[in-house]
Backbone as JSON Lines, residues from 0, in Angstrom:
{"i":0,"aa":"X","n":[-17.51,6.94,-42.38],"ca":[-17.33,6.06,-41.08],"c":[-18.42,5.52,-40.97]}
{"i":1,"aa":"X","n":[-18.61,4.01,-39.8],"ca":[-19.76,4.08,-39.25],"c":[-19.81,4.11,-37.99]}
{"i":2,"aa":"X","n":[-20.81,3.81,-37.4],"ca":[-21.67,4.5,-35.31],"c":[-19.77,3.39,-34.39]}
{"i":3,"aa":"X","n":[-19.68,2.09,-35.04],"ca":[-19.39,1.5,-33.97],"c":[-17.56,1.9,-34.44]}
{"i":4,"aa":"X","n":[-17.21,2.14,-35.07],"ca":[-15.73,2.94,-35.29],"c":[-15.79,4.08,-34.73]}
{"i":5,"aa":"X","n":[-16.79,5.31,-34.58],"ca":[-16.44,6.39,-34.03],"c":[-16.63,6.35,-32.34]}
{"i":6,"aa":"X","n":[-17.56,5.53,-32.08],"ca":[-17.77,4.9,-30.33],"c":[-16.56,4.39,-29.94]}
{"i":7,"aa":"X","n":[-15.8,4.08,-30.93],"ca":[-14.51,3.43,-30.21],"c":[-13.37,4.61,-29.77]}
{"i":8,"aa":"X","n":[-13.42,5.8,-30.91],"ca":[-12.47,6.83,-30.97],"c":[-13.26,8.02,-30.68]}
{"i":9,"aa":"X","n":[-14.16,7.9,-29.76],"ca":[-14.63,9.45,-29.03],"c":[-13.98,9.87,-27.98]}
{"i":10,"aa":"X","n":[-12.88,8.88,-27.56],"ca":[-11.85,9.84,-26.67],"c":[-11.27,10.8,-27.14]}
{"i":11,"aa":"X","n":[-11.12,10.38,-28.07],"ca":[-10.03,11.41,-29.64],"c":[-10.35,12.62,-29.83]}
{"i":12,"aa":"X","n":[-11.89,12.7,-29.88],"ca":[-12.66,14.0,-30.0],"c":[-12.97,15.06,-28.72]}
{"i":13,"aa":"X","n":[-12.91,14.26,-27.47],"ca":[-12.84,14.78,-26.54],"c":[-11.88,15.71,-26.13]}
{"i":14,"aa":"X","n":[-10.22,14.72,-27.06],"ca":[-9.14,15.2,-26.45],"c":[-8.4,16.33,-27.51]}
{"i":15,"aa":"X","n":[-9.31,16.6,-28.8],"ca":[-9.46,17.82,-29.68],"c":[-7.39,16.92,-30.33]}
{"i":16,"aa":"X","n":[-8.13,16.08,-30.99],"ca":[-6.75,15.5,-31.8],"c":[-7.13,15.64,-33.41]}
{"i":17,"aa":"X","n":[-5.93,16.18,-33.81],"ca":[-6.2,16.22,-35.0],"c":[-6.63,15.76,-36.12]}
{"i":18,"aa":"X","n":[-6.72,14.48,-35.84],"ca":[-7.47,13.43,-36.6],"c":[-9.33,13.18,-36.45]}
{"i":19,"aa":"X","n":[-9.44,14.29,-35.52],"ca":[-10.84,13.97,-35.13],"c":[-12.02,15.03,-36.16]}
{"i":20,"aa":"X","n":[-11.51,15.37,-36.94],"ca":[-12.09,16.38,-37.99],"c":[-13.23,15.45,-38.77]}
{"i":21,"aa":"X","n":[-12.96,13.99,-38.79],"ca":[-14.11,12.89,-39.21],"c":[-14.77,12.4,-38.8]}
{"i":22,"aa":"X","n":[-14.3,12.52,-37.47],"ca":[-15.26,11.85,-35.95],"c":[-15.87,13.23,-35.88]}
{"i":23,"aa":"X","n":[-16.15,14.28,-35.89],"ca":[-17.11,15.52,-35.31],"c":[-18.11,15.85,-36.3]}
{"i":24,"aa":"X","n":[-17.36,15.74,-37.28],"ca":[-18.71,15.3,-38.72],"c":[-19.59,14.32,-38.43]}
{"i":25,"aa":"X","n":[-19.15,12.85,-38.03],"ca":[-20.34,12.0,-38.0],"c":[-20.85,12.44,-36.78]}
{"i":26,"aa":"X","n":[-20.32,13.0,-35.63],"ca":[-21.05,13.16,-34.49],"c":[-21.98,14.18,-34.69]}
{"i":27,"aa":"X","n":[-21.98,15.12,-35.68],"ca":[-23.02,16.18,-35.92],"c":[-24.2,15.53,-37.31]}
{"i":28,"aa":"X","n":[-23.92,14.6,-37.4],"ca":[-25.2,13.92,-38.14],"c":[-25.61,12.93,-37.53]}
{"i":29,"aa":"X","n":[-24.83,12.38,-36.38],"ca":[-25.42,10.7,-36.07],"c":[-26.16,11.44,-34.73]}
{"i":30,"aa":"X","n":[-27.87,11.31,-34.19],"ca":[-28.07,11.38,-32.93],"c":[-27.64,10.37,-31.78]}
{"i":31,"aa":"X","n":[-27.59,9.35,-32.58],"ca":[-27.13,8.53,-31.26],"c":[-25.47,8.39,-30.64]}
{"i":32,"aa":"X","n":[-24.6,8.59,-31.7],"ca":[-23.3,9.29,-31.33],"c":[-23.18,10.23,-30.45]}
{"i":33,"aa":"X","n":[-23.87,11.09,-31.12],"ca":[-23.9,12.76,-30.06],"c":[-24.46,12.12,-28.42]}
{"i":34,"aa":"X","n":[-25.12,11.65,-28.36],"ca":[-25.61,11.22,-27.04],"c":[-24.28,10.88,-26.2]}
{"i":35,"aa":"X","n":[-23.97,9.71,-27.01],"ca":[-22.27,8.87,-26.5],"c":[-21.39,9.75,-26.12]}
{"i":36,"aa":"X","n":[-21.25,11.02,-27.01],"ca":[-20.23,12.08,-26.84],"c":[-21.08,12.94,-25.2]}
{"i":37,"aa":"X","n":[-22.18,13.21,-25.15],"ca":[-22.04,13.9,-24.08],"c":[-22.44,13.29,-23.42]}
{"i":38,"aa":"X","n":[-22.71,11.93,-22.91],"ca":[-22.53,11.15,-21.47],"c":[-21.03,10.67,-21.43]}
{"i":39,"aa":"X","n":[-20.14,10.68,-22.66],"ca":[-18.63,10.73,-22.06],"c":[-18.23,11.55,-21.41]}
{"i":40,"aa":"X","n":[-18.73,13.13,-21.99],"ca":[-18.2,14.47,-21.35],"c":[-18.68,14.16,-19.6]}
{"i":41,"aa":"X","n":[-19.43,13.87,-19.93],"ca":[-20.17,14.24,-18.43],"c":[-19.18,13.19,-17.49]}
{"i":42,"aa":"X","n":[-19.38,12.41,-17.66],"ca":[-18.29,11.2,-17.01],"c":[-16.6,11.62,-17.03]}
{"i":43,"aa":"X","n":[-16.36,12.05,-17.87],"ca":[-14.71,12.83,-17.95],"c":[-15.31,14.3,-16.58]}
{"i":44,"aa":"X","n":[-16.06,14.71,-16.81],"ca":[-15.98,15.97,-16.07],"c":[-16.82,15.45,-14.41]}
{"i":45,"aa":"X","n":[-17.25,14.7,-14.11],"ca":[-17.27,13.46,-12.63],"c":[-15.85,13.68,-12.57]}
{"i":46,"aa":"X","n":[-15.2,12.4,-12.79],"ca":[-13.64,12.05,-12.91],"c":[-12.96,13.53,-12.51]}
{"i":47,"aa":"X","n":[-13.12,15.06,-13.11],"ca":[-12.36,15.26,-12.88],"c":[-12.72,16.1,-11.47]}
{"i":48,"aa":"X","n":[-14.0,16.33,-10.92],"ca":[-14.28,16.73,-9.73],"c":[-13.91,15.98,-8.81]}
{"i":49,"aa":"X","n":[-13.76,14.45,-8.8],"ca":[-13.43,13.5,-7.83],"c":[-11.92,13.5,-7.45]}
{"i":50,"aa":"X","n":[-11.97,13.98,-5.96],"ca":[-10.86,13.63,-5.34],"c":[-10.85,12.24,-4.54]}
{"i":51,"aa":"X","n":[-9.51,11.95,-4.49],"ca":[-9.06,10.27,-3.73],"c":[-8.9,10.8,-2.32]}
{"i":52,"aa":"X","n":[-9.31,10.24,-1.42],"ca":[-9.46,10.6,0.13],"c":[-7.89,10.06,0.14]}
{"i":53,"aa":"X","n":[-8.14,10.85,1.66],"ca":[-6.47,10.92,2.22],"c":[-6.63,9.16,2.88]}
{"i":54,"aa":"X","n":[-5.4,8.66,3.04],"ca":[-5.32,7.58,3.82],"c":[-5.29,7.7,5.23]}
{"i":55,"aa":"X","n":[-5.67,6.89,5.97],"ca":[-5.48,6.93,7.81],"c":[-4.38,7.22,7.86]}
{"i":56,"aa":"X","n":[-3.81,8.29,9.38],"ca":[-2.44,8.38,9.93],"c":[-1.65,7.27,9.67]}
{"i":57,"aa":"X","n":[-2.39,6.47,10.62],"ca":[-2.19,4.73,10.91],"c":[-1.3,4.28,9.61]}
{"i":58,"aa":"X","n":[-1.76,4.48,8.57],"ca":[-1.82,3.85,7.35],"c":[0.05,2.75,7.23]}
{"i":59,"aa":"X","n":[0.41,3.94,7.45],"ca":[2.18,3.25,6.59],"c":[3.13,2.47,8.3]}
{"i":60,"aa":"X","n":[2.13,3.18,9.01],"ca":[2.72,2.45,10.21],"c":[2.15,0.68,10.44]}
{"i":61,"aa":"X","n":[0.89,0.9,10.12],"ca":[0.26,-0.77,9.64],"c":[0.83,-1.2,8.8]}
{"i":62,"aa":"X","n":[1.21,-0.9,8.13],"ca":[1.48,-1.72,6.35],"c":[2.83,-1.81,7.4]}
{"i":63,"aa":"X","n":[3.97,-1.11,7.45],"ca":[5.29,-1.39,7.89],"c":[5.48,-2.33,8.9]}
{"i":64,"aa":"X","n":[4.2,-2.83,10.17],"ca":[4.47,-3.96,11.0],"c":[3.54,-4.8,10.44]}
{"i":65,"aa":"X","n":[2.5,-4.98,9.43],"ca":[2.61,-6.32,8.43],"c":[3.36,-7.33,7.88]}
{"i":66,"aa":"X","n":[4.27,-6.32,7.2],"ca":[5.17,-6.46,6.48],"c":[6.64,-7.32,7.35]}
{"i":67,"aa":"X","n":[7.16,-6.4,8.02],"ca":[7.84,-6.76,9.3],"c":[7.03,-8.59,9.88]}
{"i":68,"aa":"X","n":[6.15,-8.55,9.9],"ca":[5.34,-9.85,10.55],"c":[5.27,-10.81,9.18]}
{"i":69,"aa":"X","n":[5.19,-10.9,8.06],"ca":[5.03,-11.64,7.11],"c":[6.36,-12.21,7.05]}
{"i":70,"aa":"X","n":[7.8,-11.19,7.47],"ca":[9.08,-11.93,7.0],"c":[9.38,-12.34,8.19]}
{"i":71,"aa":"X","n":[8.89,-12.21,9.2],"ca":[9.51,-13.09,10.22],"c":[8.33,-14.35,10.49]}
{"i":72,"aa":"X","n":[7.24,-14.42,10.07],"ca":[6.74,-15.75,9.93],"c":[7.06,-16.18,8.64]}
{"i":73,"aa":"X","n":[7.86,-16.31,7.68],"ca":[8.19,-16.68,6.15],"c":[9.6,-17.39,6.72]}
{"i":74,"aa":"X","n":[9.58,-18.81,7.2],"ca":[11.07,-18.97,7.13],"c":[11.6,-19.75,6.36]}
{"i":75,"aa":"X","n":[12.75,-19.4,5.65],"ca":[13.17,-20.13,4.79],"c":[13.62,-22.11,4.52]}
{"i":76,"aa":"X","n":[13.07,-21.99,3.3],"ca":[13.14,-24.0,3.11],"c":[14.3,-24.36,3.76]}
{"i":77,"aa":"X","n":[13.9,-25.55,4.95],"ca":[15.35,-26.1,4.91],"c":[16.0,-26.79,3.77]}
{"i":78,"aa":"X","n":[15.55,-27.45,3.46],"ca":[16.43,-28.1,2.48],"c":[16.95,-26.98,1.19]}
{"i":79,"aa":"X","n":[16.62,-26.55,0.41],"ca":[16.87,-25.57,-0.17],"c":[17.39,-24.18,0.22]}
{"i":80,"aa":"X","n":[17.2,-24.03,1.12],"ca":[17.28,-22.56,2.08],"c":[18.99,-22.39,2.07]}
{"i":81,"aa":"X","n":[19.8,-23.24,1.82],"ca":[21.02,-23.03,2.04],"c":[21.63,-22.03,0.27]}
{"i":82,"aa":"X","n":[20.47,-22.4,-0.65],"ca":[21.06,-22.36,-1.95],"c":[21.4,-20.98,-2.18]}
{"i":83,"aa":"X","n":[20.66,-20.25,-1.17],"ca":[19.97,-18.45,-1.2],"c":[21.66,-18.0,-0.77]}
{"i":84,"aa":"X","n":[23.17,-18.87,-0.15],"ca":[23.64,-18.13,0.39],"c":[24.77,-18.49,-1.15]}
{"i":85,"aa":"X","n":[25.41,-17.86,-1.33],"ca":[26.64,-17.72,-2.65],"c":[27.64,-18.59,-2.44]}
{"i":86,"aa":"X","n":[28.49,-18.64,-1.59],"ca":[29.35,-19.2,-0.44],"c":[28.71,-20.46,-1.08]}
{"i":87,"aa":"X","n":[27.94,-21.03,-0.09],"ca":[27.74,-22.44,-0.31],"c":[27.44,-23.09,-1.94]}
{"i":88,"aa":"X","n":[26.21,-22.04,-2.21],"ca":[26.23,-22.71,-4.05],"c":[27.35,-23.01,-4.21]}
{"i":89,"aa":"X","n":[28.59,-21.99,-4.78],"ca":[29.64,-21.94,-5.36],"c":[30.23,-23.05,-5.07]}
{"i":90,"aa":"X","n":[30.61,-23.65,-3.95],"ca":[31.16,-24.91,-2.91],"c":[30.53,-25.78,-3.63]}
{"i":91,"aa":"X","n":[29.03,-25.81,-3.78],"ca":[28.83,-27.29,-4.05],"c":[28.76,-27.21,-5.58]}
{"i":92,"aa":"X","n":[28.73,-26.74,-6.57],"ca":[29.43,-26.88,-7.74],"c":[30.43,-27.01,-8.26]}
{"i":93,"aa":"X","n":[31.07,-26.64,-7.06],"ca":[32.7,-26.99,-7.59],"c":[32.96,-28.58,-7.37]}
{"i":94,"aa":"X","n":[32.13,-28.98,-6.08],"ca":[32.22,-30.22,-5.95],"c":[31.81,-30.94,-7.06]}
{"i":95,"aa":"X","n":[30.5,-30.52,-7.57],"ca":[29.75,-31.24,-8.32],"c":[30.87,-31.58,-9.61]}
{"i":96,"aa":"X","n":[31.36,-30.43,-9.75],"ca":[32.14,-30.57,-11.09],"c":[33.67,-31.14,-10.8]}
{"i":97,"aa":"X","n":[33.92,-31.37,-9.63],"ca":[35.55,-32.1,-9.27],"c":[34.86,-33.67,-8.98]}
{"i":98,"aa":"X","n":[33.44,-33.72,-8.8],"ca":[33.28,-35.28,-8.96],"c":[33.05,-35.74,-10.06]}
{"i":99,"aa":"X","n":[33.15,-34.9,-10.88],"ca":[32.42,-35.34,-12.88],"c":[33.6,-35.82,-13.6]}
{"i":100,"aa":"X","n":[34.92,-34.6,-12.65],"ca":[36.01,-35.07,-13.43],"c":[36.84,-36.4,-13.11]}
{"i":101,"aa":"X","n":[36.72,-36.28,-11.65],"ca":[36.84,-37.7,-10.84],"c":[36.31,-38.81,-11.83]}
{"i":102,"aa":"X","n":[35.38,-39.03,-11.63],"ca":[33.94,-40.25,-12.27],"c":[35.13,-40.15,-13.91]}
{"i":103,"aa":"X","n":[34.86,-39.8,-14.86],"ca":[35.42,-39.68,-16.11],"c":[36.88,-40.55,-16.06]}
{"i":104,"aa":"X","n":[37.95,-39.9,-15.37],"ca":[39.32,-39.9,-15.28],"c":[39.43,-40.96,-14.39]}
{"i":105,"aa":"X","n":[38.93,-41.93,-13.22],"ca":[38.71,-43.09,-13.13],"c":[38.0,-44.34,-12.91]}
{"i":106,"aa":"X","n":[36.9,-43.82,-14.14],"ca":[36.3,-45.23,-14.47],"c":[36.67,-45.98,-15.17]}
{"i":107,"aa":"X","n":[37.09,-47.38,-15.07],"ca":[37.51,-48.43,-16.31],"c":[37.15,-48.24,-17.43]}
{"i":108,"aa":"X","n":[38.04,-48.5,-18.07],"ca":[37.49,-48.44,-19.39],"c":[37.45,-49.67,-20.53]}
{"i":109,"aa":"X","n":[36.89,-50.01,-21.27],"ca":[36.56,-51.09,-21.93],"c":[37.05,-52.51,-21.06]}
{"i":110,"aa":"X","n":[36.27,-52.05,-19.75],"ca":[35.73,-53.92,-19.36],"c":[34.33,-53.67,-19.0]}
{"i":111,"aa":"X","n":[33.76,-54.9,-20.18],"ca":[32.1,-54.64,-20.65],"c":[31.85,-55.95,-18.99]}
{"i":112,"aa":"X","n":[30.75,-55.73,-19.08],"ca":[29.99,-56.23,-17.51],"c":[29.19,-57.38,-18.34]}
{"i":113,"aa":"X","n":[29.68,-58.68,-17.75],"ca":[29.35,-59.7,-18.79],"c":[28.09,-60.41,-18.15]}
{"i":114,"aa":"X","n":[27.3,-60.96,-18.67],"ca":[25.77,-61.12,-18.25],"c":[26.34,-62.93,-17.01]}
{"i":115,"aa":"X","n":[25.69,-62.62,-16.32],"ca":[26.2,-63.9,-15.67],"c":[24.98,-65.21,-15.82]}
{"i":116,"aa":"X","n":[25.83,-66.51,-15.95],"ca":[25.26,-67.42,-16.38],"c":[24.1,-68.03,-15.19]}
{"i":117,"aa":"X","n":[23.08,-68.73,-15.99],"ca":[22.25,-68.97,-15.08],"c":[21.34,-68.17,-15.31]}
{"i":118,"aa":"X","n":[21.4,-67.06,-15.75],"ca":[19.78,-65.88,-15.69],"c":[19.21,-65.98,-17.2]}
{"i":119,"aa":"X","n":[18.75,-65.35,-17.4],"ca":[17.62,-65.21,-18.54],"c":[18.83,-64.6,-19.65]}
{"i":120,"aa":"X","n":[19.32,-63.15,-19.43],"ca":[20.35,-62.86,-20.15],"c":[21.64,-63.41,-20.62]}
{"i":121,"aa":"X","n":[22.21,-64.38,-19.56],"ca":[23.39,-64.77,-19.85],"c":[23.03,-66.39,-20.92]}
{"i":122,"aa":"X","n":[21.53,-66.97,-20.73],"ca":[21.13,-67.93,-21.11],"c":[21.08,-67.52,-23.06]}
{"i":123,"aa":"X","n":[20.69,-66.45,-23.1],"ca":[20.55,-65.97,-24.23],"c":[21.67,-65.41,-24.67]}
{"i":124,"aa":"X","n":[22.61,-65.04,-23.97],"ca":[23.79,-64.43,-24.39],"c":[24.83,-65.57,-25.08]}
{"i":125,"aa":"X","n":[24.43,-66.64,-24.34],"ca":[25.51,-68.47,-24.49],"c":[24.37,-68.63,-25.64]}
{"i":126,"aa":"X","n":[23.67,-68.43,-25.81],"ca":[22.7,-68.84,-26.88],"c":[23.03,-68.53,-28.73]}
{"i":127,"aa":"X","n":[23.1,-67.61,-28.51],"ca":[23.57,-66.5,-29.6],"c":[25.14,-66.65,-29.86]}
{"i":128,"aa":"X","n":[25.98,-67.06,-28.96],"ca":[27.42,-67.71,-29.19],"c":[27.38,-68.51,-30.02]}
{"i":129,"aa":"X","n":[26.42,-69.52,-29.54],"ca":[26.51,-71.1,-30.35],"c":[25.45,-70.82,-31.32]}
{"i":130,"aa":"X","n":[25.21,-69.88,-31.65],"ca":[23.93,-69.95,-33.0],"c":[24.75,-70.87,-33.99]}
{"i":131,"aa":"X","n":[25.75,-70.62,-34.63],"ca":[26.81,-71.07,-35.45],"c":[26.37,-72.41,-35.15]}
{"i":132,"aa":"X","n":[27.11,-73.08,-34.25],"ca":[27.13,-74.19,-33.93],"c":[26.42,-74.88,-33.67]}
{"i":133,"aa":"X","n":[24.94,-74.43,-33.72],"ca":[23.84,-75.37,-33.53],"c":[23.36,-75.86,-35.16]}
{"i":134,"aa":"X","n":[23.49,-74.17,-36.09],"ca":[23.03,-73.93,-37.09],"c":[24.22,-74.76,-38.16]}
{"i":135,"aa":"X","n":[24.67,-75.24,-37.64],"ca":[26.07,-75.82,-38.59],"c":[26.27,-77.45,-37.79]}
{"i":136,"aa":"X","n":[25.69,-77.89,-37.45],"ca":[25.94,-78.81,-36.78],"c":[24.98,-80.08,-37.41]}
{"i":137,"aa":"X","n":[25.57,-81.29,-38.14],"ca":[25.14,-82.26,-38.63],"c":[24.48,-83.25,-37.7]}
{"i":138,"aa":"X","n":[24.88,-82.89,-36.46],"ca":[24.59,-84.23,-35.21],"c":[23.06,-83.65,-35.42]}
{"i":139,"aa":"X","n":[22.7,-82.46,-35.08],"ca":[21.52,-81.49,-34.84],"c":[20.49,-82.36,-35.76]}
{"i":140,"aa":"X","n":[20.71,-82.31,-37.11],"ca":[20.18,-82.56,-38.74],"c":[19.96,-84.14,-38.11]}
{"i":141,"aa":"X","n":[21.08,-85.17,-38.01],"ca":[20.9,-86.47,-37.88],"c":[19.93,-86.54,-36.93]}
{"i":142,"aa":"X","n":[19.85,-86.07,-35.6],"ca":[18.83,-86.36,-34.07],"c":[17.97,-85.98,-34.63]}
{"i":143,"aa":"X","n":[17.38,-84.93,-35.59],"ca":[15.89,-84.06,-35.74],"c":[15.48,-85.73,-37.08]}
{"i":144,"aa":"X","n":[16.13,-86.25,-37.67],"ca":[15.72,-87.13,-39.12],"c":[15.54,-88.16,-38.49]}
{"i":145,"aa":"X","n":[15.91,-88.7,-37.43],"ca":[15.78,-89.61,-36.09],"c":[14.3,-89.58,-35.32]}
{"i":146,"aa":"X","n":[14.04,-88.5,-34.92],"ca":[12.64,-88.4,-34.58],"c":[11.72,-88.28,-35.45]}
{"i":147,"aa":"X","n":[12.13,-87.8,-36.96],"ca":[11.02,-87.81,-37.78],"c":[10.72,-89.62,-37.59]}
{"i":148,"aa":"X","n":[11.72,-90.46,-38.25],"ca":[11.59,-91.66,-38.49],"c":[11.01,-92.82,-37.05]}
{"i":149,"aa":"X","n":[11.44,-92.15,-35.99],"ca":[10.3,-92.45,-35.11],"c":[9.5,-92.29,-34.56]}
{"i":150,"aa":"X","n":[8.92,-90.95,-35.14],"ca":[7.54,-90.74,-35.31],"c":[6.53,-91.22,-36.25]}
{"i":151,"aa":"X","n":[7.39,-91.6,-37.2],"ca":[6.75,-92.17,-38.6],"c":[6.36,-94.21,-38.65]}
{"i":152,"aa":"X","n":[7.22,-94.04,-37.76],"ca":[7.21,-96.06,-37.27],"c":[5.92,-96.59,-36.76]}
{"i":153,"aa":"X","n":[5.6,-95.67,-35.43],"ca":[4.59,-96.07,-34.6],"c":[3.3,-96.4,-35.33]}
{"i":154,"aa":"X","n":[3.35,-95.0,-36.66],"ca":[2.02,-95.17,-37.25],"c":[1.27,-96.27,-38.3]}
{"i":155,"aa":"X","n":[3.01,-97.04,-38.26],"ca":[2.91,-98.21,-39.37],"c":[1.56,-99.32,-38.88]}
């Protein structure tokens, strides 16, 4: 064993545990560990002699007064204070569940919201619907051809 491991387990040597034989062998050979063990014994003996002081006779009286004052100062939150009352919390939960059920029952099914014409979404929707018409229209191709001829003629 090395000194570091022994110093971590010196308390076992003081407690006379069965595993302390290897520790006692090392302490008998190592002067530093023996000094550390002696220091630990002195500390433990000082702690055995120490007695806790008696509390003041008015300690409990003052403690109760402070606790009572703290309870009076603490006001419940007005916004969420009612949640601490079980009857109100259960009634709120019931109202929320009933509202959710009513929403599911009464909501209109299958009525899509149509975009208003003249808005950006409405214009894009109408262009999308008329895409095939614009692509397959020969009139647009002819018009595009005329524009190209008109652009070429002034250059001549």
